[in-house]
C-alpha positions as CSV (number, residue, x, y, z in Angstrom):
1,M,-47.9,-12.9,16.2
2,S,-48.0,-16.0,14.0
3,L,-45.1,-17.3,12.0
4,F,-47.0,-16.7,8.8
5,K,-47.8,-13.1,9.7
6,N,-44.2,-12.4,10.8
7,S,-42.9,-14.0,7.6
8,S,-45.2,-11.9,5.5
9,I,-44.0,-8.7,7.2
10,Y,-40.4,-9.6,6.9
11,L,-40.8,-10.7,3.3
12,S,-42.6,-7.4,2.5
13,S,-40.0,-5.3,4.1
14,N,-37.2,-7.4,2.6
15,I,-38.7,-7.0,-0.9
16,L,-39.1,-3.2,-0.4
17,N,-35.6,-3.1,1.1
18,A,-34.1,-5.0,-1.9
19,L,-36.3,-3.1,-4.5
20,V,-34.7,0.2,-3.6
21,P,-31.1,-0.8,-4.6
22,F,-32.5,-2.8,-7.5
23,L,-34.1,0.3,-8.8
24,L,-30.8,2.1,-8.3
25,L,-28.9,-0.4,-10.5
26,P,-29.9,1.0,-13.9
27,V,-29.0,4.5,-12.7
28,L,-25.5,3.4,-11.5
29,T,-24.8,1.2,-14.6
30,H,-25.8,4.0,-17.0
31,H,-23.9,6.8,-15.2
32,L,-20.8,4.9,-13.9
33,S,-18.2,3.0,-15.8
34,P,-17.4,-0.6,-14.9
35,D,-14.2,0.7,-13.2
36,D,-16.2,3.2,-11.0
37,Y,-18.7,0.5,-10.2
38,G,-15.8,-1.8,-9.4
39,Q,-14.5,0.7,-6.9
40,I,-17.8,0.7,-5.1
41,A,-17.8,-3.1,-5.1
42,M,-14.4,-3.1,-3.5
43,F,-15.5,-0.6,-0.8
44,Q,-18.6,-2.7,0.0
45,T,-16.5,-5.8,0.1
46,L,-14.2,-4.2,2.7
47,V,-17.2,-3.2,4.8
48,S,-18.5,-6.8,4.8
49,G,-15.0,-8.1,5.6
50,L,-14.8,-5.8,8.6
51,A,-18.1,-7.2,10.0
52,A,-16.2,-10.0,11.7
53,L,-14.0,-7.6,13.7
54,T,-16.2,-4.5,14.5
55,G,-18.1,-5.7,17.6
56,L,-16.7,-9.2,17.3
57,N,-20.1,-10.7,16.4
58,T,-21.7,-10.0,19.7
59,V,-25.0,-9.0,18.2
60,G,-25.8,-12.7,18.1
61,A,-24.8,-13.1,21.7
62,A,-27.3,-10.3,22.7
63,N,-30.0,-11.9,20.7
64,R,-29.4,-15.4,22.2
65,R,-29.2,-14.0,25.7
66,F,-32.8,-12.9,25.5
67,Y,-34.0,-16.5,25.7
68,D,-32.3,-17.0,29.0
69,K,-35.3,-15.3,30.7
70,L,-33.3,-12.5,32.5
71,T,-34.6,-9.2,33.9
72,T,-34.8,-6.2,31.7
73,E,-32.1,-4.5,33.6
74,T,-29.7,-7.5,33.2
75,L,-30.4,-7.6,29.5
76,A,-29.7,-3.9,29.2
77,E,-26.4,-4.2,30.9
78,Y,-25.5,-7.2,28.6
79,N,-26.4,-5.2,25.5
80,G,-24.2,-2.4,26.9
81,A,-21.3,-4.8,27.3
82,C,-21.7,-5.5,23.5
83,I,-21.3,-1.8,22.9
84,H,-18.2,-1.6,25.0
85,I,-16.7,-4.5,22.9
86,L,-17.7,-2.5,19.7
87,L,-15.9,0.6,20.9
88,L,-12.7,-1.2,21.8
89,S,-12.6,-3.3,18.7
90,S,-13.2,-0.3,16.4
91,L,-10.4,1.7,18.1
92,G,-8.1,-1.2,17.4
93,L,-9.1,-1.4,13.8
94,F,-8.5,2.4,13.3
95,F,-5.0,1.9,14.8
96,I,-4.3,-1.1,12.4
97,A,-5.7,1.0,9.4
98,A,-3.2,3.8,10.2
99,I,-0.4,1.2,9.6
100,L,-1.9,-0.7,6.7
101,S,-4.0,1.8,4.8
102,S,-1.6,2.3,2.0
103,P,-1.1,-1.4,1.0
104,L,-4.9,-1.9,1.4
105,S,-5.6,1.0,-0.8
106,N,-3.3,-0.4,-3.5
107,L,-4.8,-3.9,-3.2
108,L,-8.4,-2.7,-3.5
109,H,-7.9,0.2,-5.9
110,I,-9.8,2.6,-3.5
111,P,-8.7,5.9,-1.8
112,E,-7.0,5.5,1.6
113,S,-9.7,7.6,3.2
114,W,-12.3,5.0,2.2
115,I,-10.6,2.5,4.5
116,Y,-11.3,4.6,7.6
117,F,-14.8,5.3,6.3
118,A,-15.4,1.6,5.9
119,I,-14.5,0.9,9.6
120,A,-16.9,3.7,10.7
121,I,-19.7,2.4,8.6
122,S,-19.1,-1.2,9.8
123,A,-19.2,-0.1,13.4
124,G,-22.4,1.9,12.8
125,T,-24.0,-1.1,11.1
126,F,-23.3,-3.1,14.2
127,I,-25.4,-0.7,16.3
128,I,-28.2,-0.7,13.7
129,Q,-28.2,-4.6,13.7
130,L,-28.3,-4.6,17.5
131,R,-31.4,-2.4,17.4
132,L,-33.0,-4.6,14.7
133,G,-32.1,-7.8,16.5
134,Q,-33.8,-6.6,19.7
135,W,-37.1,-6.1,17.7
136,Q,-36.7,-9.4,15.9
137,I,-36.4,-11.6,19.0
138,R,-39.4,-9.8,20.5
139,E,-41.3,-10.5,17.3
140,Q,-41.9,-6.8,16.6
141,A,-41.7,-7.3,12.9
142,V,-43.5,-4.1,11.9
143,K,-40.9,-1.8,13.6
144,Y,-38.1,-3.9,12.1
145,G,-39.5,-3.5,8.7
146,I,-40.2,0.3,9.0
147,M,-36.6,0.9,10.0
148,Q,-35.1,-1.4,7.4
149,V,-37.1,0.0,4.5
150,S,-36.8,3.7,5.5
151,Q,-33.0,3.4,5.7
152,S,-32.9,2.0,2.1
153,I,-35.1,4.7,0.8
154,L,-32.9,7.4,2.4
155,L,-29.8,5.7,0.9
156,F,-31.5,5.7,-2.5
157,V,-32.4,9.4,-2.4
158,L,-28.9,10.4,-1.1
159,T,-27.2,8.4,-3.8
160,I,-29.3,9.9,-6.6
161,F,-28.8,13.4,-5.3
162,L,-25.0,13.0,-5.0
163,L,-24.6,11.2,-8.3
164,L,-26.9,13.1,-10.6
165,W,-26.9,16.6,-9.0
166,L,-23.5,16.9,-7.4
167,K,-21.7,14.6,-9.9
168,Q,-19.7,12.8,-7.3
169,G,-19.2,9.6,-9.4
170,A,-18.2,6.6,-7.3
171,F,-17.9,8.8,-4.2
172,S,-21.7,9.3,-4.4
173,R,-22.5,5.8,-3.1
174,V,-19.9,5.8,-0.4
175,N,-20.9,9.2,0.9
176,A,-24.5,8.2,0.9
177,L,-23.7,5.1,2.9
178,G,-21.9,7.2,5.4
179,I,-24.7,9.8,5.9
180,A,-27.5,7.2,6.1
181,T,-25.5,5.0,8.5
182,F,-24.9,8.0,10.8
183,I,-28.6,9.0,10.9
184,Y,-29.8,5.5,11.7
185,V,-27.1,4.9,14.3
186,L,-28.6,7.9,16.2
187,I,-32.1,6.5,15.8
188,S,-31.0,3.1,17.0
189,I,-29.3,4.5,20.1
190,I,-32.2,6.7,21.0
191,T,-34.8,3.9,20.6
192,L,-32.7,1.4,22.6
193,Y,-32.4,3.8,25.5
194,H,-36.1,4.7,25.3
195,S,-37.0,1.0,25.5
196,N,-34.5,0.5,28.4
197,L,-32.6,-2.1,26.3
198,I,-29.1,-0.7,26.7
199,R,-27.0,0.6,29.6
200,V,-23.4,1.5,29.0
201,T,-22.5,3.4,32.2
202,R,-21.4,0.2,34.0
203,F,-18.5,-2.0,32.9
204,H,-19.4,-5.7,33.5
205,Y,-16.5,-8.0,33.0
206,N,-18.6,-11.1,33.2
207,N,-21.0,-9.9,30.5
208,I,-18.1,-9.0,28.2
209,K,-16.6,-12.4,28.8
210,D,-19.8,-14.2,28.1
211,A,-20.5,-12.1,24.9
212,L,-16.9,-12.7,23.7
213,K,-17.3,-16.5,24.4
214,F,-20.2,-16.5,21.9
215,G,-18.8,-14.0,19.4
216,V,-15.1,-14.7,19.2
217,P,-15.4,-18.3,18.0
218,L,-17.6,-16.9,15.2
219,I,-14.7,-14.7,13.8
220,P,-13.3,-17.6,11.7
221,H,-16.9,-18.3,10.7
222,I,-17.4,-14.7,9.4
223,V,-13.9,-14.8,7.8
224,G,-14.9,-18.0,6.1
225,I,-18.1,-16.4,4.8
226,F,-16.0,-13.6,3.5
227,F,-13.8,-16.2,1.7
228,L,-16.9,-17.7,0.3
229,S,-18.9,-14.7,-0.7
230,A,-16.6,-11.7,-1.1
231,I,-13.0,-12.7,-1.7
232,D,-14.0,-13.4,-5.3
233,R,-14.3,-9.7,-6.1
234,I,-10.9,-8.9,-4.6
235,L,-9.2,-11.7,-6.7
236,I,-11.0,-10.7,-9.8
237,N,-9.9,-7.1,-9.2
238,K,-6.3,-8.2,-8.8
239,Q,-6.1,-10.8,-11.6
240,L,-8.6,-9.4,-14.2
241,G,-9.0,-5.7,-13.3
242,V,-11.4,-3.5,-11.5
243,G,-13.7,-3.3,-14.6
244,E,-14.3,-7.1,-14.5
245,A,-14.9,-6.8,-10.8
246,G,-17.6,-4.3,-11.5
247,I,-19.4,-6.5,-14.1
248,Y,-19.2,-9.5,-11.7
249,M,-20.5,-7.3,-8.9
250,L,-23.6,-6.4,-10.9
251,G,-24.4,-10.2,-11.2
252,V,-23.9,-10.6,-7.5
253,Q,-26.2,-7.6,-6.7
254,L,-28.9,-9.1,-8.9
255,S,-28.5,-12.6,-7.5
256,L,-29.0,-11.2,-4.0
257,G,-32.6,-10.8,-4.9
258,M,-33.1,-14.4,-4.0
259,I,-31.6,-13.8,-0.5
260,V,-34.5,-11.4,0.1
261,V,-37.0,-14.2,0.4
262,F,-34.6,-16.6,2.2
263,D,-33.7,-13.9,4.8
264,A,-37.3,-13.0,5.4
265,I,-38.2,-16.7,6.1
266,N,-35.1,-17.1,8.3
267,K,-35.9,-13.9,10.4
268,A,-39.4,-15.1,11.1
269,L,-38.3,-18.7,11.7
270,I,-35.7,-18.1,14.4
271,P,-38.0,-17.3,17.4
272,W,-40.3,-20.2,16.4
273,L,-37.4,-22.6,16.0
274,Y,-35.8,-21.6,19.3
275,K,-39.1,-22.1,21.2
276,I,-39.6,-25.6,19.7
277,L,-36.0,-26.6,20.5
278,A,-36.3,-25.2,24.0
279,A,-39.6,-27.1,24.6
280,N,-38.0,-30.3,23.1
281,D,-41.4,-31.4,21.7
282,T,-40.8,-34.4,19.4
283,A,-44.0,-33.9,17.3
284,Q,-43.1,-30.2,16.8
285,I,-39.5,-31.0,15.9
286,M,-40.6,-33.5,13.3
287,R,-43.0,-31.0,11.8
288,M,-40.1,-28.6,11.6
289,V,-37.9,-31.2,9.9
290,R,-40.6,-31.8,7.2
291,F,-40.9,-28.1,6.6
292,T,-37.1,-27.9,6.1
293,Y,-37.1,-30.7,3.5
294,L,-40.0,-29.0,1.6
295,Y,-38.1,-25.7,1.7
296,F,-35.0,-27.4,0.2
297,V,-37.0,-28.7,-2.8
298,I,-38.6,-25.2,-3.5
299,V,-35.3,-23.3,-3.1
300,G,-33.4,-25.8,-5.3
301,F,-36.0,-25.4,-8.1
302,L,-35.6,-21.6,-7.9
303,G,-31.8,-21.9,-8.2
304,I,-32.2,-23.9,-11.5
305,L,-34.9,-21.6,-12.9
306,A,-32.5,-18.7,-12.5
307,F,-30.4,-19.9,-15.4
308,W,-33.3,-18.9,-17.7
309,I,-34.7,-15.9,-15.9
310,G,-31.4,-14.3,-14.7
311,P,-30.0,-13.3,-18.2
312,L,-33.3,-11.6,-19.0
313,V,-33.1,-9.5,-15.9
314,V,-29.5,-8.5,-16.6
315,K,-30.6,-7.3,-20.1
316,L,-33.5,-5.4,-18.6
317,V,-31.7,-3.4,-16.0
318,A,-28.0,-3.1,-17.0
319,G,-26.2,-0.7,-19.3
320,P,-24.6,-2.0,-22.5
321,A,-21.1,-2.2,-20.9
322,Y,-22.4,-4.7,-18.3
323,L,-24.2,-7.3,-20.5
324,R,-21.4,-9.9,-20.0
325,A,-23.0,-10.4,-16.5
326,T,-25.5,-12.6,-18.3
327,S,-22.9,-15.4,-18.3
328,V,-22.5,-15.4,-14.5
329,I,-26.0,-14.7,-13.2
330,G,-27.3,-18.3,-13.3
331,W,-24.3,-19.8,-11.4
332,L,-24.5,-16.9,-8.8
333,C,-28.2,-17.5,-8.2
334,L,-27.6,-21.2,-7.8
335,G,-25.0,-20.4,-5.2
336,Q,-27.5,-18.2,-3.4
337,A,-30.0,-21.0,-3.4
338,F,-27.6,-23.2,-1.5
339,T,-27.0,-20.2,0.8
340,G,-30.8,-20.2,1.5
341,M,-30.6,-23.9,2.4
342,Y,-27.6,-23.3,4.6
343,L,-29.5,-20.6,6.5
344,M,-32.2,-23.1,7.3
345,V,-29.8,-25.5,9.1
346,T,-27.3,-23.1,10.6
347,N,-29.8,-21.8,13.2
348,Y,-29.7,-25.2,15.0
349,L,-26.0,-24.7,15.6
350,F,-26.5,-21.2,16.9
351,Y,-29.0,-22.4,19.4
352,A,-26.8,-25.2,20.5
353,R,-23.9,-22.7,20.8
354,Q,-21.8,-24.8,18.5
355,T,-20.2,-21.7,16.9
356,G,-16.7,-23.1,17.1
357,R,-17.6,-26.2,15.0
358,L,-19.6,-24.0,12.6
359,S,-16.5,-21.8,12.2
360,L,-14.4,-24.8,11.3
361,V,-16.8,-25.8,8.5
362,T,-17.0,-22.3,7.1
363,V,-13.3,-21.6,7.1
364,S,-12.6,-25.0,5.5
365,C,-15.1,-24.3,2.7
366,G,-13.8,-20.7,2.3
367,I,-10.3,-21.9,1.8
368,F,-11.5,-24.5,-0.7
369,N,-13.4,-21.8,-2.5
370,I,-10.3,-19.7,-2.9
371,I,-8.3,-22.6,-4.4
372,L,-11.2,-23.6,-6.7
373,L,-12.0,-20.1,-7.9
374,L,-8.3,-19.3,-8.7
375,Y,-8.2,-22.5,-10.8
376,M,-11.6,-21.9,-12.4
377,M,-10.8,-18.2,-13.1
378,H,-7.7,-19.2,-15.0
379,I,-9.8,-21.5,-17.2
380,K,-13.0,-19.6,-17.6
381,G,-12.5,-16.0,-16.3
382,I,-15.4,-14.6,-14.3
383,V,-17.7,-17.4,-15.3
384,G,-15.3,-19.8,-13.6
385,V,-15.4,-17.7,-10.5
386,A,-19.2,-17.9,-10.4
387,M,-19.1,-21.7,-10.9
388,A,-16.7,-22.0,-8.0
389,F,-19.0,-19.9,-5.8
390,A,-22.0,-22.2,-6.5
391,I,-19.9,-25.4,-5.9
392,S,-18.5,-24.0,-2.6
393,M,-21.9,-22.9,-1.3
394,F,-23.2,-26.4,-2.0
395,I,-20.4,-28.0,-0.1
396,R,-20.9,-25.6,2.8
397,F,-24.6,-26.4,3.0
398,L,-24.0,-30.1,3.1
399,A,-21.2,-29.9,5.7
400,T,-23.3,-27.6,8.0
401,W,-26.4,-29.9,7.6
402,L,-24.3,-32.9,8.6
403,L,-22.9,-31.0,11.6
404,A,-26.4,-29.9,12.7
405,S,-27.7,-33.5,12.4
406,R,-25.0,-34.6,14.8
407,C,-25.2,-31.8,17.4
408,C,-28.9,-31.3,17.9
409,G,-30.0,-34.6,19.3
410,F,-32.9,-35.5,17.1
411,S,-33.4,-37.5,13.9
412,W,-33.7,-36.0,10.4
413,K,-35.4,-39.1,9.1
414,L,-38.8,-38.3,7.6
415,S,-41.9,-39.7,9.4
416,F,-45.4,-39.3,8.0
């Protein structure tokens, strides 16, 4: 299947996948207060923060292992080793939560039970991502899209039912996430077994060691991403209140619409890019470099355009209590544009297995983001936080691009 066709499928599924929660935003902002919406934001922030620890990032190891041309049985055992890592890491997190649930609950302003729920949802998401990743690397974009979109539709229906009919308030979104995740974990496990892509009955130390060698160096990387893209909500919640966090989160949710397109292109690009790098064809690599530069120009233009379009979208979909999000949406979208550029260059480092160096860049930028946003928040409130996000994402993109240019063994100079 061609890159263009795969990109079209991924883009269509990503648009549908993003459209569902986008349609849900007016419902949530008209039936939940900023405080309630802020609680949901804190829960989702916790789930994203746990992604570095549930499974220890070994989904990427399973995807990368496919290109080593191993037998189906060997790959199934390797995928099974990633499940073993998931089980052990999740048990460890539940033990830690039993000790720290009370202070975490006070910090995030969420019920203690939601902390255990977040660990379970994060673990379930790992299994779903493993299933999706196995389709992606085999270029089975249609199956990927069907599963992705159907899960979002189910989540939409469950949230509406729990919010409007059962009147569960902020609990409606959390409970809907739990139910939808459970159902799609079952689907993922069944389809993985049916396709002979997973075997968990044998414990292979060497496979576990290899997967951890790939995934553990990424823990600082994921933590750094958390510092860059999620810690802002926690600091706003602590310094300015959960209501301000809810308003800021609305701007974040809307800005994520840009990631829909970037993620679709990236998903289709990875198999194509890895094949070109494996073949080491100079002409193809130069074509890829030219495509990357053109992509940077288009994405940068979209980021600037969002300063005019973003406020109009906020006024269209948000309730009256959330209109202050118009002041942050432009900066958040610009930051997402730099994220799109970052995605284009980070794949080179994953292929080269330079996850340790990537982690160093991400953590450094994440720490810089925390310092900058605390300073900017003191001066300009949530607008300052959004500005700090955009600046930090720009620096991360430049640093990652520089690292990729040094590690990948080819020139980034344009040749026509």
